[in-house]
KENUPA-994285 format. One record per residue (C-alpha): residue number from 1; x, y, z; chain. Coordinates in steps of 0.02 Angstrom, whole numbers. Example, Ala and Ser with C-alpha at 12.3 -4.5 7.8 and 13.67 -1.06 7.14 Angstrom:
2
 num   east  north     up cadena
   1    615   -225    390      A
   2    684    -53    357      A
// end
This chain:
65
 num   east  north     up cadena
   1    910   -383    653      A
   2   1037   -274    565      A
   3   1103   -431    479      A
   4    935   -481    404      A
   5    914   -472    216      A
   6    765   -353    202      A
   7    664   -367     42      A
   8    530   -254    -31      A
   9    416   -271   -180      A
  10    488   -223   -348      A
  11    331   -115   -367      A
  12    399     -2   -228      A
  13    542     66   -331      A
  14    636    201   -236      A
  15    487    251   -127      A
  16    520    267     60      A
  17    349    212    123      A
  18    354     26     84      A
  19    335   -134    181      A
  20    493   -237    196      A
  21    504   -419    245      A
  22    645   -532    304      A
  23    655   -707    375      A
  24    769   -811    483      A
  25    723   -991    515      A
  26    537  -1003    557      A
  27    524   -818    601      A
  28    468   -683    481      A
  29    499   -498    513      A
  30    395   -357    438      A
  31    430   -171    448      A
  32    393     -7    361      A
  33    542     66    270      A
  34    509    240    340      A
  35    507    172    520      A
  36    632     27    521      A
  37    646     19    711      A
  38    466    -43    727      A
  39    466   -227    678      A
  40    323   -352    684      A
  41    376   -533    707      A
  42    272   -684    657      A
  43    299   -861    596      A
  44    299   -928    419      A
  45    142  -1029    459      A
  46     45   -879    524      A
  47    102   -767    381      A
  48     48   -901    256      A
  49   -125   -908    335      A
  50   -140   -718    325      A
  51    -84   -714    143      A
  52   -209   -848     96      A
  53   -347   -748    183      A
  54   -294   -589     94      A
  55   -295   -677    -75      A
  56   -469   -742    -35      A
  57   -532   -564      0      A
  58   -552   -590    187      A
  59   -481   -417    228      A
  60   -550   -315     83      A
  61   -670   -221    199      A
  62   -520   -136    280      A
  63   -478    -45    119      A
  64   -654    -16     56      A
  65   -652   -142    -87      A
// end
């Protein structure tokens, strides 16, 4: 995983508490920049389904919106 090209949002700037994402083939890796050893792995298909749900407001109750 050291060879993955980790990317973070341009909104993060130089902050150290950001989500980072990388991909390799069908797999997608997500980690927090301040704890890079803990990595969540999923697939592009599952991540796409989650993003569509987030855009639709499906998870807003988790953040009190």
